[in-house]
Structure formats: structure tokens, C-alpha cells
N, C-alpha and C positions, 0 to 999 in steps of 0.2 A: 417706668410706672405709668399707667394709663390713668387719666382722670375722666370720672363722669362728667357727662355735659353739664350739669349745674355746678360741678366743682370748677371746670374750666372757665364757665362763665363768671364765677365769682372773681377769678383771677383777671379775666376781662375788665370787669367793672372796675377793678382796683387799678388798672392801667388807662382806664378811659375810653375804652371800647363800648359804644353802646350795645346793650342787648335789651330782650323783651323783659318787662316785668314779670316775675314768675314766683311761684311758691312750691317748694318741695314737699311731697306728701308720702306717708308710709301706709297709709289704709285708705280705702274707699270713701269712709266718712270724712277724712280730712281733704281729700279731693272735692267732695261735694262743698264742704266750707270755703275751700279756696275758689272753685267756680263762683261762688257767691260774692266773695271778696274782690275778685277781679272783674265783675261787672258782666259776666255770663259769655261773652266773646272769647273762648280759649280754646287751647289746644293742649291734649294729654299726651306726655311724650315718655314711654318707658326708658328708665335709666339702666343701661347694660353697656358693659365695656365690649361691644361688639357692633359691626355694620348691619345694614339691612332690617332696621326696626320698621321702616314704613311698610316693606313688603312682607314682613312677618306678621303685620297687624298691630305692632306696637305705638302706632301715633294715631289717635283718634280726635275727631272733633265733635264733641256732644252740643247739644241744642238746649239742654235743660239740666238743672241739678240732678235730678233723677237719673238721666240718661248719664250724666257725667260719673254719678255713683256707680252705675252698672257696668259701664265700660271700664272704670278703674278697677272693678273687682276682677273683670275679665284680664286686664292686663297684668294685674299683681299675681294672676295664676299660671301665666305664660312663661315659658322657657325660650330664649331667643338664642340661637346656636349654642345650647347647652348652658346659657347662662340664666338663672332664675332671676325674675324682675322683682326688686324690693322695694324700689322707689319710683314714684311718678312724678315728673315736672309738669306743673299747671303753669301753662304761660298764655298771657295775653296774645291771642291772634293778631297778626299783622295783615294789613291789606297791601299785600304785596304787587308791586309793579314790574319789577325786574329782579332777576337772580343771577348772581355770579359765583364763582369759586376764588377763593384766595387761601393760599397755604404756604408753610415754609417748612422744608426738611434739611437735615444734615446731609450733604450729598456725600455718598458714600466713597467716590472716585476722587473728589477734590478736596473731600474734608472740610468745606465750608458751608455757610447756609446757602440754600436755594429757594428763592421765592417763586411761587407759580401763581398765574392768574389765568382764568378762562371767563370768557364771556357767558358760558353755558354752566350755569350753576345748578344744584339740586341733583345731579347725577353723580354716580360713582365715579372718581376721578381715575381709577384704575382702568375701568371699562373706557372712559374717554381717551386716554393715553394710549390704550391699545388699539383702539379703531381709528381715531382721528387725533393723532399726536400734535398735529399742527394747531388744533383747538387751544393748546396749553401754551401760553407765553412764560417763558423763562428768565430770571435775573439770579446771576450769583450776587452774593453779598460779601464785601470785603470786610470782615470783622474789624479792621483798624479803623474805618471811616463809617460803617454803618451803611443803612440803605439810602442810596442818593436818589433824590425826587426824579432826576433827568432819565435815569436809568428806567424806572418804572413806566414813566410818561411815554416813552418811545413804545414800549410793549403794550400799554393801553391803547395807543393809536392804531397798533398793528392788529390789535383783538377787535376793533371797531367799536370801542367804548365812547359814547358821547362826550364831546369835551367837557361839557359843564358837570360831568361826574368826576374828572379827572382828580381834582385837588382832594375830593372827598375819599376817593379809594387811596389815594396816596398817604393821606393822612392816616387811614385805617391800617394801610399796610406798614407804616412806621411805628405805630403803637403795637401792632401785632408782633412786629420783629423784636421790639423791646421787651414785650413779656417772654417771647422764645429765648432772647439771649439773657435776661436778667435771672430767669428761673431754670438756666440750663436745660432747654428743650431740646428734644430729638426730632419732633413733629408737631407742628400746629396748625389747625385749618378752620376755616369758615366756609360751611358749605350747607346752605346757600348764605352768600353775603347779598342782602337784599336792598333794594331801594323801594320805600314805600311810596303809597300813592301821594303822601304829601312832601316827598322828596329826600326823605330822611335815609340815610345808609346806616343799617343796623345788622349786627351778627345774629341772625336767626338761628344758627346752630354753632357747635363748638366742640372740637376734637384737640386734645392736648396730651402728648406724651413726654415724661420728663425723664431725663437720663437717671437712671437708677442709682449710680454711683454717687450722684450731686445730692441725693436725699439728705445726708447730714447737714449740708450748708442750708437747709430750707426747712425748719421746723414749721413753718406755716403749711406745708403741704400736709394733706390728710392722712391719717394712719390706717393702714390696712393690715389685716390678720393675714399672714402669710399663708399660702395655700398649699406649698410643697416644700421639700427639704431645702432644696436650692434657694428658694426665696427667704426661707427662714435662716439659711446660713448667710445671706446677702445682708440681712437685718443686723447680724452679730459681726459684720466687717470681715466675713471670711469669703475667700475665692474658693468655691466648691463647685465641682461638676460630679454627678452621679454617674457613674458606669456600671457595666454589668457584671464584673468579676466578684471576687470574695475575699480579697486582701485590702483592708483600709491602708490608707497612706496620709501621713500629716508631714509636711515638710515646710522650709521656709524658702521661698522663691520659686518662680513657676519654672525656670530650667532645671534646678535641683529636683523638683517633683517630678518633672517628665523623664529625668533621668533615672530616678527610682522606678518608674513605671516600665521604662524600657528593660531595666536589669530583671524585672519580675516577669516580664514576656520573654525574656532570654532563656529564663529557667523553667517555663513552662506553665506559669501561672498568670492570672488576670487581675487586675486593680478593680478595686470597688467603687474607688472615686479619684479625683483630683481634689486635693485639699491644701492650698497655699496659705500659711500663716503671714507670709510677708515680714515686715518690720515689727509686728507685733508678737513675736516668737518668744520675747523674754517676759511676757506677762502670764501668770498663771490661769487668770480667768480666760485668756484667749485660748490656751492649750486645752483647758478644761471644755470650753465651749466647742473647740475642734473635735474632741474625743466623743462629745455628746451627739455632735452632728454625725460624725461618722458611725457611731452605734445605733443610730436611728434607723440605718439600712439593715433589715434582718438577715441580709445574705452575707453580711460580715462574719468571718470566722477567725480573723486575726488582724492585728495593727501593726503597722511599720511607723515609727516616729523617725525621721532621717533629717538631721539638723546641721547644716554648716554655718558656724559662727565666725562672719566675715567682720561685721561691725559689733554686734553684741557679743557676749562672753558665754563660753559653754556652760560655766559653773552657775552662772545666773538663770541660763535656759534651764538647765538640770534642776534647780532649786524649784522652778516652775512646774516642771514635769511631775516632781515629787509631791508638791502642793495639791497639784490637780488629782494625782493619784490617790493621796490620803483621803482628800474630801469625797472623791467617787467611790472610794471603798467604804468610806461611813455611810454613804447614801446606798450602797449596795448595787450600784448601777455599771460596775465593771462586770463584763460576762465574757471576755475573749482575752487571749493571751498578747502582750504586747512586747514588741522587740523595738528596742532604741539603739541608734548609733550616733554619736556625736563627732563632728569634726571640727577644727579651725581654732580658734584663740581659747586658751585654758581648757583643751580638751581633756587632759589627764584629770584636773581638777573635777571638770564636769562628770566624768565617768566614775570617778570615786565618790560623788554624792549620790549618783544613780545606783552604784553598787551597794550602797549602805542601804539602800530600801528593803524593807521585810516583806513587800508585796510579792505574794507568789504568782502574780499574773506578769510581772516584769522580767524581762530577758535582756541582756547586754551582748552586744558584738562590736569588736573593734573596727571592722570593714564593713562597708556597705555590701559587698557581694555576700560576706557571710551573714548579715543582717538579713539579706532578702532569702538566701536558702533557708535561714532558720524560721523566719515567719511563713514561708510556704510549708516547711515541715509541720509547723503547729497548727497552721490553719487549713491544711490539706489543698487539693486541686479544686478549682472552681467546677461546678456541675455543668 
């Protein structure tokens, strides 16, 4: 989950990281009012979840209230990398003496936090990494101990940072790491991290991405309207991936789901999705949500439900399927045939419960190979 700059700075302030005074505005008139409240010397910053705002004209420095209003109107009509601008952050402009880069990512190879610092802030870190990788100093952080001051101090010396700034930058880095760690961050950046003419170290910009799977642990995170089917599935706690076939799949366990997909391809058809219910397979609401997500895809012509009950019981799972079926039939939201096959604990009892259903959409098969053949027969080959 990506946060807007003003959202990220809200978390920065909570953890004691200094940021410029700012006001978020939705309209040009609100920007004009904020300009006056902040005393005139401000910067207008478009709020989008994309980089390159400055080059696109999304950052402006007005010199009057009317100019601020006109510039804000222009910004709010912009699209930056196909992202419409809906908010403007009006911030008190800083008297900047020096700019640096400070960031932390989760290193994909070592699986631990990696802190990066560069004495050259304000530029795209990806460009700097490609053209002059030696300009970026790196420190791997052991989560057992956190960020050790001496590690970073050595790298700051190598980067040529004046000694009088070391303690301030180290303190900033420790707080940044705490935000990243406490909020289950994937990436967090300050670019630029600035030193003002008064000697203050301030986060002039902020970028913060949070692990999407950790969102339930952080109710303080902003709510987002899901944009696509995969995001909506994630909000419901479902592991869903949209594919290009026509046969929907609902299963419990990643390995089991992939096995069903392999069977399907072996018999000449293609899955429309990957959907793993995981440990929530016993809950009717989860099965119903899974069906609704699968049926959002207009290409789905049939649905396979393939469940193996290792811990949970087949009869409990079957009751959940029936409850979900009954509710969806009342809502008239069932539109394709469903083939179910249950295996594992209390299989016979589970199949008996399903066989008692009067739904014309439900078909049962004892073996998974037969279930796959049946669902392909009912759904047809993908186009």
C-alpha cells in the first residue's frame, strides 16, 4: 500500500521526524486560504502516488494568493503518469542549505532492512544507483538489534558528510527505521532530507509503502477504495490472482489450487484465476466472498470448488458452501455452473450435505480429475 506524501508525513510527525508545516487542500480556494495561513512563502505539491511530479509541473512556488489559486487550479486539472491530482499539499517553503537522500527498503536477497544514504539528495535514486552506484552508501540492519549508530557513522564519513551533521542524521535514520519497522514498511524514503540555513534537519519530502498483508494490524492506515479485482480480493482476505482463462477456481491451500490448475491445463482448458481460501475455508462468508470475486470476471463460464480438509472438516466446509449458495441464489447472483469435490476428514458427510442441495447450478464429483473434466464440459474451452 502506497501512502500519499501528506499521509506519510503524518506518520513521520507521530514518530518525531521533523517535517515542514503544511495544509492539505482539495480546491484552489482552499489553497488560497492555506497560502495566507502559512504566511505567504509556500510550495504547492501535487499529491499523487507516482514519481516525477517536479518534471511534470506538479510542484510550484506561488508569489501571491491569486497566483497560488491559479497554480492550484492548474495542478488539480493535471494527470501525472495517468494519476489524476485530487489534493494539493501547501507547505511552508524551506530555506535549504544542503540536500541528502535517506531511505530504507526490504532487501529482496537478504530479506532484511537495508538503509541507504547519499549526500546527493533531490535526484531520482534509481538514476543515481544506475549511473553512480558508489554515491549511495548502504547499511544492512539486523532486526534483532535495530540500527546501530556506529554502522551509519562509518558510511556517513565515507559519503563525505560534515561531522557536525552526523548525530542529527543518525537520529533521523533511527526514527525513520522505527516508523518502517513498527508500521510493517516495505519502503520508506526522505528525498530530499534537507539542512536549512538555521541548521535544522527536516524531511522535505516523504515516500512510504506499507506491506499490504499487514494492513489488518494497522487500523490507523488510511482507507483506500480498491481499484481492481485483486485489490478488492485482498481487502476481503483472499489470495486472488486474475488469469486469462475461463474456468474459475476456489480451493484451500496454494499447492492444492495450483494442482487443480495443472489438471485443468492437462485437460486442455485454462484457469480464469488463482483463489486460495487458506484457513478461512470453513466460513460461509469467505466462500461467498470468494464466489463473488470469481464471478466479477465476465470471462468465467464455470467454477470449480476443490477442497481438501486436513484440519477443518468436510461437513463444516460443505455447510458453508450450501449457505453461500442459498444466499447467492436468493440474490440471483449465481450465473454459471459450479462443480464441487471434497476430500479429507468427514468427506462422506460433506458430500452428503452437498448432494442434498436443490440448486440446479451445483454438480458433485468424487474425484478431482472427474471434477475438472466436468467443469470443462460445462464451461467449454477458453476462447
